[in-house]
C-alpha positions as CSV (number, residue, x, y, z in Angstrom):
1,X,1.9,12.0,-2.7
2,X,-1.2,14.0,-3.6
3,X,-2.4,13.9,-7.1
4,X,-5.1,15.9,-8.8
5,X,-7.0,12.6,-9.4
6,X,-7.5,12.1,-5.6
7,X,-10.8,12.8,-3.9
8,X,-11.0,15.5,-1.3
9,X,-11.9,12.7,1.1
10,X,-8.8,10.8,0.3
11,X,-6.7,13.9,0.9
12,X,-8.4,14.4,4.3
13,X,-7.8,10.8,5.2
14,X,-4.0,11.3,4.8
15,X,-4.0,14.3,6.9
16,X,-6.9,16.3,8.1
17,X,-4.6,19.5,8.6
18,X,-4.9,19.7,4.8
19,X,-8.4,21.3,5.3
20,X,-7.5,24.9,5.6
21,X,-5.3,24.7,2.4
22,X,-8.1,23.2,0.3
23,X,-10.4,25.8,1.8
24,X,-8.2,28.6,0.5
25,X,-9.0,27.2,-3.1
26,X,-12.7,27.4,-2.5
27,X,-13.3,23.9,-1.2
28,X,-15.3,24.8,1.9
29,X,-17.8,22.0,2.2
30,X,-15.2,19.2,3.4
31,X,-18.3,17.1,4.6
32,X,-20.6,17.4,1.5
33,X,-21.2,14.2,-0.6
34,X,-19.1,15.7,-3.5
35,X,-15.9,15.4,-1.4
36,X,-16.1,11.6,-1.5
37,X,-16.7,11.5,-5.3
38,X,-15.1,14.6,-6.7
39,X,-11.4,14.8,-7.4
40,X,-9.3,17.8,-6.5
41,X,-9.1,18.6,-10.3
42,X,-13.1,18.6,-10.5
43,X,-13.2,20.8,-7.2
44,X,-10.8,23.2,-8.6
45,X,-12.5,23.6,-11.8
46,X,-15.8,24.0,-10.1
47,X,-14.4,26.8,-7.9
48,X,-12.1,28.3,-10.3
49,X,-9.0,27.3,-8.8
50,X,-5.6,26.1,-10.0
51,X,-5.4,22.4,-9.4
52,X,-1.7,22.2,-10.0
53,X,-1.0,25.0,-7.6
54,X,-3.2,23.2,-5.0
55,X,-1.5,19.8,-5.4
56,X,1.9,21.5,-5.1
57,X,1.0,23.2,-1.8
58,X,-0.5,20.2,-0.4
59,X,2.4,18.1,-1.2
60,X,4.9,20.7,0.2
61,X,2.8,20.9,3.4
62,X,2.9,17.1,3.9
63,X,6.6,17.1,3.0
64,X,7.4,19.8,5.6
65,X,5.4,17.7,8.2
66,X,7.6,14.7,7.6
67,X,10.7,16.7,7.8
68,X,9.7,18.3,11.2
């Protein structure tokens, strides 16, 4: 389960296919140093995105992959 406290890198390590979803929320620099340190919450705050919406989408995406 993805949480808003997880780093971008942590989410990518679970499933790299989550990258396009995060990019929709303004997180275009997947390889930047901040992706290792910055939580999803911090990234969304910096890019003016809704972290709860992002976390919900990521979790639904991963749940759908498991169900398939």
